[in-house]
N, C-alpha and C positions, 0 to 999 in steps of 0.2 A: 277584395279589401273591406272588410265589415266598419261599417263609419262609428266614431268614436264616440263611444257612451261618458258623457257627463251625468256627476252625481247633484243630486240636488243639496240643499246649504245646509242641514244637517247632518247627511251620507258623508258630503265633505268635509266636513268638521270634525266629524268620527274617524274620516282618514285619515286627517294628520297626527291624529289621539293615536292612531293605528301606528301610525312610521314612529312615533313619538313612544310606543310602547315596545316596539323591536329595539328601537335603538338603544334603550334601557335593559336592556334583556326579559322583561315581564310579559313570557309567553302565553302564562294561560289566559291572562285578562285580553292581550292581543287577539286571542284566538277567540273571544266572543266580544271583539268589538268588530273582528272580519265578520261571524256570522251574523250581528245585528246588521251591518250593510249590506250581505250577499241577500239577506232577506226580502228587501227589498228592490235589489238590484243584481240577480243569481248570476248576470252574464258580465260581471264589472271586471275586466280583466283583467287590470291592477291589484285589486284586492285579492281576488281568485289566486294572482302570483304571491302576494304577502303572505294571505293564509299560509299556501304552499312552502315558504322558505319559512316561519314560524314553525309549522310542522315538520320541518325538515331538521330543525334545530331541537326539536323535541322526542328524536328517533323515529319518528315516522315520514321513511325517506319515500318509500313507495309510492306513498299515498301522497306527499308533499309534492314529487317530482311530477306526478298527476294532474294536480292542480297547474302548477307552473305551467306545464304545457298548455293545457286547456284555457290559461287567460294568457298565453301569447297568441292564442288563435282568433280571442275576442277582441285585442288590441294591438295590433301591429306596428303602431305608430305611435307609443309611449315609451320613453327612456327608462321609466321604471322597471316594466317587464322585463326587459330586454338587460336591467341593470342584474336583476333580480335570475337571472335564467345565466349570468355570466356569474354568480356569487356558486351558482351552485355547481358549475361546471367547474369553477376555480377549485370549489372542494373537493371535486374530483381529480384533482391536477390534471385535468385536461385543461393544458395551459393555451394552446393556441385555439381551440372552440370559445375558450371564457374570452380570448380578445374580441372573437369576431363579432361576440355579443355586446361588446363594451365598445365597439366602432358603429357596431346598430345603436346603441344606446345614443350615442354623441352625435347621431346622425337628426335625432330628435331632442338633445340638449346639448348644444355643442359649448356651454360655459357650466357645465354641472363639475364642481370640484372634487365632489369624491371621487365621479365616473373616472375623470381624467387622472388624478391620485391611482386608481388601480390598474389603469390601462397603462400608467405610465413602469408601475410592478411589473406588469406582466411582458411588458417590450421587455425591462430590462432579463427578465427571468429568460425570454426567448432570442436574447442577444439581438434585437432588433432596433440598432440606436440609430438607424436615420427616423424611424418613425419617433424613437423617444426623446431626437431635439425638437420635433415639433409639438409635442406633448408638453415638454417642460417650459419651451416657451410660450405654449395659452395660460400654463400654469403661473407663469412670472408676468404675462399682460394683467392678468384678472387680479393677481395679490401682489402688487409688486412690494410690498410691505413684510411680507415674509421672508427671511432670512432662507429658510431652508428652499424657497423656491428659484434662490439666486443662485445655492449651491448645487442642487438639483440639474439648473442648465448646465452650469460649468461643467459638471461630472459627466452631464451625458454628450455635451461636445468631447470631451475628452476621451468618452469610452467610443466615440464615431471616430478617433485620431484626428479631430481639429483642435489640437492642443492652443492654437493662438489665439481661437476663439473664448478658450477656457480664460484665459488671460484679460481677456477683453473685459469679458460677466465679471469677474472676481474683483478687476479695479472698478470696475461699474461698484458692485456692492458695495464696497469700502468708502466709494466717495457718499452713498447715503448712508454710513452710520452715523449715529451720534449718539453721545455720552455713554460709550459703553463702559461700562464698570470695569476696573484691574481684575485679574485674573477670572474673567470670563473663558471657563473650558471650552465649551463651544465658537466662540471668536477664535478662540487661541488655536483649534484644530482647523478653522476656516485659512488663517494665516500659514500657518504649515503646509496646508493645501497650496497655496497662493506658492508659495517658495517651491515646493516639488512640482510645479508648474513653468515654473521658471527654469529650473534645473533640467525638466525638460527640455524645454526650449534653447540652450544650451546657453544663455544669458544669464550666467555665473556669476559676474558681478554684480548685477541688478537682484538677482536670488541671496548674496552673501548679504547686501546692505538693507536692504527689507528685512531678512532677519536680526543681522544687528540693530537695528533701529525696534523690531518688535521686542526681543529682548532684555533692552535697554529700558523701555516704556512700561513693561513689563504687563505686554499683549499677550506673551508664548509664557503658557506655564509649564510646559515641559522640559525641563534643565536638560535631561540626557537628550531628549530629539534636539536641542538648539546644540548640545557639543557633540553628538556621531554628523548633525546636516553643515555644522560649519565645518570641521573636520576634511567633510568629504569635497566640500566645494571649493573649501581651499587647495587641495589637494587637485582638481580638475584646473586649476587656476594657475596650476605649476608654483604655488606660493613655497617653496622649499620651506624657507624659517616659520611664517604661518603654519601652514599645515604640520610640520613637525611639532610645533607647540599643541597643536590642539589634538594633534593623536596621543603625544604625552599629557597631557591634562584627561583624557580620555583612561588612559591606561594606570594614571593614577587614581581614579575610581574604582575600576574594575579592574585587577591587571592577570585575570584569568580569560579575560575574551580574545578569542585567538582573533577575532576579526579586528580588532585595534590594534595589533600587532602588525599583521597584514598590510590594513590602509595605512602604517608608518611606514612600513618598508617599501608599500607599493609608492606613496611620494617621493620616494628617492631613486625610484624606475627598477626598482628590486622587486620580482616575482616571485614567493615562496614558492611556487610550483614548476618556477623553470630556472631554477638557479643555476648562474653561469659562472667558471673560474672566476672571469674578474669582477664578478662582485661579492662571490661566496665571503671573504675576510670581512669587508665591510659589514655585510648582514651580521655574521657571527660577533663583531665588534660590538655592535647595536645590542643585540639581545643577551650579551654577556652584562651591558652596561645596565638594560633595564632588568636582568634580574639581580645585579648589585642592589639596584633601587627600590627593588620587590623581593625580600630575600624570601616569602613565604608564598610567593606565588610560583607556581609548577610552572606554567605555560611559557614562559622565556625559554627554561631550562629545556622544554619537551621539543620546542620550535627550533632550537639550536642544535639539536641533534640529527633534526632533519636535515639540516645546513651542513652540519660539518663532518668530515671524511678522515680517513686515514687515522695517525696517533692523536689528533686533534678529538677526533671523535672517541676514541679511547678514552683519551682524559675526561670528557665531558660525562660519557656515560657512566662511567665506575661509580662517581657520587650518586648519581640521579637512581641508580639501580638498588643501593647498599640504603638508600635512603628509605624508596619504597618498602625493602624489605625486613626491613627494621620496624616501620609501621608496619609491618602489615597489611600491604593494600591488597586485596585481592584481585584487583582488577590493573596491574601493575603489568603482566604479561598483554593484556588486550592494548594496554596505553602506546608498548613498545611494539606490536606485531608487525603495524606496516612497515618498520625499521628494518624488518625481514624479509624484504624486498629485496635490496643489497645485498648478496652473498658477502661481500665483506665483513659489510655493518652487523648481518645474523652469526658469522664464526666469531666476531668480537665478543658480542653478547655472549655465545657461549660459554666462550673464556674465560669472561669475568664470573659468570656466575656459578661456574664451574671450580672459579679459585676458591671462589667464596663456600661454594661444600667444601671443597678440600678444608680449607683451613678452620670451617667449623668440627668436619671430622676429626681433625690431630687435637683440635682442645684450643686452638688458637682464637685470640680474640679480635675480633673484626673491628674496625675504624672508620670512617668515612675520609678518604684521601682528602685532601687540599687542594683546589683547583688553582692555586695561586703557586703551589713547592711540585713543579714536576718529579721531583726527587721520589715524593710523598707517592706518586700514583706507578711509579714506575715498581713498587714494592707490593703489587698484588693487594692491596686494599690494607695498605699503613702498618703505624707500629701502633704496639701495643699498648691499651690505656688502663687505666686501674681498676673497672669493674668488666666482669663478664658480661659475654650477650645474654642477652634472654634465650629460652629456648624456643621461642616461637619464629628467632631470624633463621636458624636452623630449617625452620619449618617450612616457611615460606619461600623458603630457597628452593627445598625439595617440589613444592608447586608450581614455581615459578618454571622448573628445568622440567616435570613434567609435561607440560604445558607446550613448551620450545620444542621439546622432541614428537611430542603429536601433531604438532601442527606446522612446523617447518621442515625442508629437508636437513637430514641429519648425516653427516661423514662419515661415519659406524655404520652405515649401509651397504657401503662399496662391499664390504664381505662377505654381504648376503646373498647377493644377487650375480649374475653370469654377465649380466648387461653391463653394457662402457659405464664408466664413472658418472658421466652427465644424467646416463639414463637411472643410475641407482640410486642417485644423490637427490632424484626429486620424489623419494616418497617417503613421508615420515616414519619414526621409529616408534611403533604403539608398543612394542613388548618392553623398550627401556622405560618409557613413558609409564607404563602399570607397575614396572617394579619399583620405580621411585614412588607412585602413589602409596602402594602397600608399604614402603619406608614409612612413608611418612603416616600413614592410616595408625600403625602400629604406635609411632611416637605421640599421635594425639587424633583419639576414634574418634573424639566429640567435634569433629571440627567438618560440617556440613560440605564447605567447598570441594574438599579432598574428596569425599565419596560422590558430590554430583559431577567435577570431571572425569571419574573412572568413570562412571554412567556415559559420559559424552567420548570418554575411549573405547569403551567395550562397545556404544552405538558404531562407530566408524569403523571395527573389524567386524562388523557383522553378525554380532550377538545384541541383539533389543532385547533378550530376556534378563540375561546377565545385567544390562544396562536399568533396565527397570528395576530388578533386583538392589541395584547400587542407588538408583534413585530414591525406591521405598524406603531404605536405610538412612536415606540423609533426610527426606522428610521426618521421618519418626525424632529425628535428633529433636525436632521443633516442630509441633505440631500445630502452634500458633502461627505459624511462617506462611502467607499467603503466598509466595513466592514457590518457596519451595513446593507446595503443596499443586501450585499451576505446572511447576516442571514436572513434576512425577504423573499428572494427568499429559502431559502433553508426550513424555514418554511411552505411557500406558498405550496412548493411541497410535505412535510409533511401530510398535509392537503391535498394535492390533485387538490390544484388550479395550474394545470401546464401549462395553458394560463396567469394568473397573476403571477408567476413567470417569466416565460417570457418576461415579461413586464419589470418585477423587475430588472432581469440581462441585460434589452437592454438598461437600463441608462446609464453603463458605458462599454459596450462590443463596437466592431469599430462597425460604421454605416454604414458602404458601406459591414458591412456582410453578406449573406444569410437572418440570423436570429442569434439572441443573441445565438442559442444553437450551432450551426454550429461552431459560433466564440470560443464559450466554448471549443468545442472538439477540436477545430484545436488547443489551448490552453493546449491540455492534462487534464483538468482539472475533477480531479477523483470523488473529493467532486462532484461535480454535474452533473456527468455521473451516480454515481452509486443513487444518490438521485432521480433525474427523472425516471431511471429504477426501482428504487424500488416503486415510487409513482404509477405508471403503470401498475405493477405487481399487486401492492394491489387493484388497479381499476379493475383488471380480461383484462386488455387489452395487452395479452400475448403476442403478435406482436409488439407493440412499448417495451415493458419491454426488447424483447431477439433483438432488435435493440442498445437498448443501450447497455447492454450487450457485445452484439460482439465491440460495439467502444471501450468498456473500454479494451477487447482483444486485440484488433489492436493499441491503445495506447500500449499496454507491447511490442506489434509485434515490433512498430515502436522502442522504446526505446533500445530493443535488435537489430535493424537494425544502431540505431545511433553511437553504441561502433565500427564498423568497421571502422571510419574514424581514429580512434585514435589510431590502431595496428601501423600504418606509422607515424604517428604523435610525439607519445609519444616516442618512440624509437629513431628517430630522432632530437628530443628536450632533449632526458634523462631525461625527468619525470619518472624514473623509476617507483618510492616509490608509487606516486600516481596510476601509470596506471595499477600495481597488485593488489591494494586496487579495483579499477575499476572492473577487473574481477572478483573479486572475490563476489563482488557484484551485477555482471550480473549473475554470477552462481545462484543466489537464488533470483532474480529477483521478480519473479512469487510469493515468499511467499509472498510478500505485500499486508497484509490485504485489500486494494481493490479489489486485484484479484481474491484471496480468495474466499471473499464474492461473487464478482461476479459470478464464477463457480461455485458455490454454486447451488445459486438461479436459473443460468439458467441451469444447469445439472434439477432440481427440474421440472421446465416448460417442459423441451424435455421430463422425464421421464413421466412426467400427460400426454404428447399427445400421447406419446406411447405406454403407455396403454391403450388409450382411444382417439383414432384417431377422433370420432367426436368434442374433447373438443376444436379444433382447429377451427373446421368451426362453430361450436356455437359462439366460441369468435370472429372470425370474423364477422358474422353475427347480432350480439349484436351491435357491431360496426358502424352498418348501420345508427346510430342517425344523425339528422342536423350536430349537433356541430363534431360529428367522420368525418362526409364527408369533412365539414370544414377544421377540424386538416390533414384530408389527402389531402386535395386539396392545402392548406399552406406549407406541408412536401415538394410536388412534385415541387412546384414552388420554394420552398427555396434550394433545389436540385437545379435544373434549372438554379438557378442565381450562384449558387456556382460554376456549373461548366462552365456557362459563363466568371466569375469570375477569375478562374485557366486558362483556357485559354486566355483571355487579358491576364492575368501576364505572362503566358508563351510566347506568341507572342509579348511582349515588349524588347525580345531579340534572337541574330540569334543565339547563342547555347542553346537550350533546354537543355543540361546533356543526360545521358544514361539512368538516373532512370524513368523507368515506371513512365508517367502520370497517376494523378489519373483516375479511371476506374469513367464511369457512375454508378449513383447508380440506379440500376434497379429494387430496391425493398424499396422503402423510408420507407416505412412505416412497414415493416418485417414482412408483409406478408407472403411471399415465405418462410422465416427462419423458421414460423409455422408451416406450410404445407410441411415443405421438407419431402422427401420419408426417410431420413433418421436419425433418431433424434438420434439417439443413438452414431452413429459416429460425429454429431455435438458435441454432451455432452462430449465425449469421449478428444475431441480436445481441450476441456478448463480443461479436470481432468491430461489429459499425462501430461503438464509438471509438476504438483502437485506430481504425482507420480514420476518422474525422480528427484525432489530435494529431495524426502524422500527416495532415494535410492542411493542417494549422498553421505548417511553418514556423513552429515558435523556437526560440533557441533556449529554453529551458532545460534544464540539463534532466530533467525527471521525462521530458517527451523525447529527446536525443537518447534517453536509453531507449523507450520503446522503437523510435525506427532504429537503434543500431541492434534488437534483438531480431538474429536470425529466426528465431521460432514463432516471432509472429508473425514475422510473411510469410511463413510454411506455411502456418494457420491459417490465414489469408488465402493463400494458392489452395489448400484441400477443401476449403468451401465454397470457393470458387469457380476452380473447373467443374465441380459436379455441380455447379447451378449455373453452369453454361456460359459465365460470364469472363471469356479468353481474354479480354484488352485487360482486364485485372490481374487473373491468374498469370499471363506474363510478366507484369510489372510486379508483382509478388515476389515471382523467381528471378527476375532481373536485381531487384533491390537485395534481395538475399544472397545472390552469387557476387553483388559488389562489394558485401559485408565479408563474407567468406566462401570464397569459391569453392573450397574442399571440405564445407561444412559436411557432417556426414548425412544428415538426415536431408538436404540441399538433394544429395546424389539419388538418391531413387526417385524424388519427385520431379528430378531433368526427364529420368528414363521412364516415371509416369506422364511426363508432357507431351513427350516424341510418343508414346506409348500409344495415347487416347486421341492427340488430335490426327493421328496416322490412319485411327481405325474410327474416325466419325461416319456416321451413318448417311450424312448431310453436308455437304458444302458449307462453309462460313459465307458469311457476307462478304462483296468484295474486298470494302475498306478494313473488315476486321480480319479477312485472313491474309491480308499483306502484312498487315503490323505482326501478328500472330506469327506468320513465317519468318519473317525479318528478326523477332526475338528469339525465335527455337534453335535459327541457325549462329545467334549470337550467343545463349547458352550453351548449347554443345557443342562439340571442334568441329568443325567445320573441315579439316585438314584430310583427305584420301576418303573422304564417303564414311569417317567410321562408322562401321555397325553400333548397334547399341549394346551387344555383350562383348564386344570387344572394348567400348568406352569400360563396362561395366569392371571387366578384367584389368583394365589400366589402370583405373580407381584402385582395386585392391593392391597391387601393384607399387602403385606410389606409398601407399600406407601400411607395409605389413605388419608391423607391428604394434597397429591403433587395432583393440580389440571397436572401438565405435564405428570405425572403416569397416569392418570385416562386416559386423551386422548391415552397415548397410549396404555393402553388396549383395547379402545373402537376401536383404527386401529388395534389391533390384536384381537381382535372378528373379524373383517372386513374382514381379511386376513383369518380367519377360514371357512367364510360365514355364520355368525351367522344373525339374521334376523335382518332387518334396526329396528324394536320397541325395541331388545334387545341392539344395540349400542347406540340408540337415549337414552334411559333410563338408559344406564353408563353416559353419559355425561352429563344428567341434573343432577347427584348425584352432582357434580361438584358446586351446587348452593346451596348445607347445609351446615349448620354453623360450621361444624367439617373440609372444607376442604378449604386453604385459594386463594382463587381463583384473580390474576392477569388479568388487561386487554391485555397483548400482549398472555396470553393463552384463553383468551374470544374471544377473535378476531381469532384465531387459529380454536377455536371449530366451530365458524358459517363457517369458509370458509370449514370445514369437511363435517361440515350438509348439507350448501350447494352442495358438490359435491357426497353426498350421494344422493342430490334429495330430502332432506328430507322435509315433509312438518311444522314441526314443530319448521325450521329454526326463523323465525319470533318469533315465541312463548320464546325463549332464547333470542333471542335479546332483547324484551322487559325485558324480566329477568335480564337483565345484565343493562339494564339504569335502573331499578332498584335500582338494587344492588352497582350502581357507581353512586352516583347522580349527582356530579360535572363532569360527563362526557359527551361528544356529540358523542363520535364513536357510540356509537348503536343505534342513532337517524333515524328515517327513510329518506331515499333520497330528500323528500319533506322540512321537517324539516331541512337537511343539506343544502339545496338550500337555505333556509328564515338564515339560520345561515350566509352564503357566503355572501346575500346580506348584511346583517347588516354589517359586516368587510368592504366590499365595501363600503357600503354607507359612511360607518365614513372615506372612505381614501379621501372623499372629502374634503378638506379644503381651509380656504378663497385665494381668489385669489393675497392678498398680500404676505399671507406665502407658497404660493406654488411659486412663483415668483422667489425667489433665488434659489430656485431647479433647474428651469426652464433654469435660466441663466447659473448655475454649467453645467448643463448637455447640454445642446449647446455649 
């Protein structure tokens, strides 16, 4: 280790000045001062590091990093050089290495407050709570007069699972306080946090006492938080009268908050998610009473519909539906849709709304039934009033029924199929829905909601181009509406019109952005990224799909990085309660449905490329058409423009920060991702966060959704078995079977697992082999040593009418090296009358036939086109192009009607 070099008095003074100049961001003066020191002391490590740090802030990153590394070599025992190196690494988001540098700095300056605080933030970011407690304790010992040090230590113990110690710290903090002013927001948050700690320790009475005292003495400023916490605590204390009064006060304060009603009923041992016959009447009585007390609130009326059954439900649902239809509430069906899970309620809703429609068509007058007069209810909408209904009531009635018939089972379908009534009633009536929508559009052709839902129905029947046409017509009704434009762009993506979608999105994105897509990606629009990725995936452009799936991954990385700034801010401002909720949310961040879907889709692409490397090259070669070359050129141009914009933005200020500037995109079209030499490792980067969430054993609803998703476990198996991680592969299949032993995708994986295990070139280690063999015997039926072929056949026999099962059996046959003719014959069986084929499954079968390079792919496509008369997804490419052309021609509107939209966009 080189000896430490000390500066002379003059240079030491200059070095202190250098530190001050850096703190005040006077970077140019800082460089001059550093050069003055280095002129006489060229090997002074601390000055070299400070100059490198300043250069990094000025955008000369590589030069700065080289100086920092050089400075460390000259002075390994200085806390300043290690602190600087830690700052550089933190800017690169390399949190583990940054913490190592801070730890090294603390070896030489154990009581440096700045380094300790930075280390605490990194320990929280990395969830190293044991180390965080020690660091926060040191900070409190050094500066016990700072409130944030007390709160920080309490939070550290809380995060580390030692809530009792948090209570002791908070009690010590409160004893230290003197002359706290009224309405001090930071102290108010600290006291609320103390109440939360007591509540988690189940010291409910003590928590309630502290809450009441603090509320009366005006220590706590958040009145709503006081009311909510008090109601919750009284419920836990089983204080029925007190809890009842507290929850009713909250309902009076906000009568449309569902959680308040749930809290009130929960305090009376009534769970809205598990209503029994013994407490149903009491729950209805309470909800009716609250509805009378708050006549303008919809929430108690809607909750009563969930609780009520039979005639009571019919009595309550009639005025609720009629009021919504009269007021013209577009979301009325979405509001009551969940009730349709009960066939009886679904039938009642249909009869009630159909009766309104009949009365309107006959010219009768609708009036809301009186809930206090049963006889009025039985009259199918009551007696006539003096005024006629506005025509909008009939319009919204048609709209509601169209949604109902398209979305829920319809009894009228029993005459349309040869299946059993139970099976026939499991399918919606899209024809009737479209007929109702056409009637409504003739009635009022300028209502966008009608055209939007028509687009949705056409999408459901497999006509994406008809759906785009309807959505374009809706969009043109109001060119200023961002929602309509966004929906239209989404439907273009669903149909495969990526360029057209970009044009629509470009109407409202930044005009100076490199492209509409890049602007939406900067805004972290998960809906756009997911839809475009799926569109490219369906089109077979796997490289472009991967590019967007990785963009989704990047969005979640950025959200994780963004939490770093809150570790200091929240403790400093004492916003502790929301901060703890933030950390819990961040821990389950990757359970977000958008990330799960992207991870599964990207994994499937990487598995496909791993199993057949020629697929990647074939994909890239097929993308050499003129339109694809144009798209690539456009992507490169957008990437270059984006880089120039970023450089221009960075050069606008002297201090460019420590964060790493965005790297130049060397792979604008994703071709390098697709042809990567380690596809399994890239797939694992998507899946490993999901496995970490599963292993966290959280009771969160989001985490449980990931655990109970068979697709996640199947994706984990696909990657693990190919990486040679046999224990994880066995675990994944075991978990998937526990969730759904008959899942179609699981079936082919079970056969793959047995086949792969039996064909190992080298035996597994003894410890692993025993566990895998045991798992294999539990996963596949052991009776009579059933062969894989027999197991595949028996699975198909158990599910003869399920098209997904037929596809799974065909995939299993491929795994067992069955002939292509056998696989094709099996797949064509889904066209039989006994199989209830749907459009998504038919498209998956076509994709599978393409992977098999089957010459009968076109034959199957034609058969599906005949089977699904209203669909267009099975048309030939030339026919699809003609349909697209018609939609685009319909977009052209007269100059006067387009003028307003152009002016708005400008």
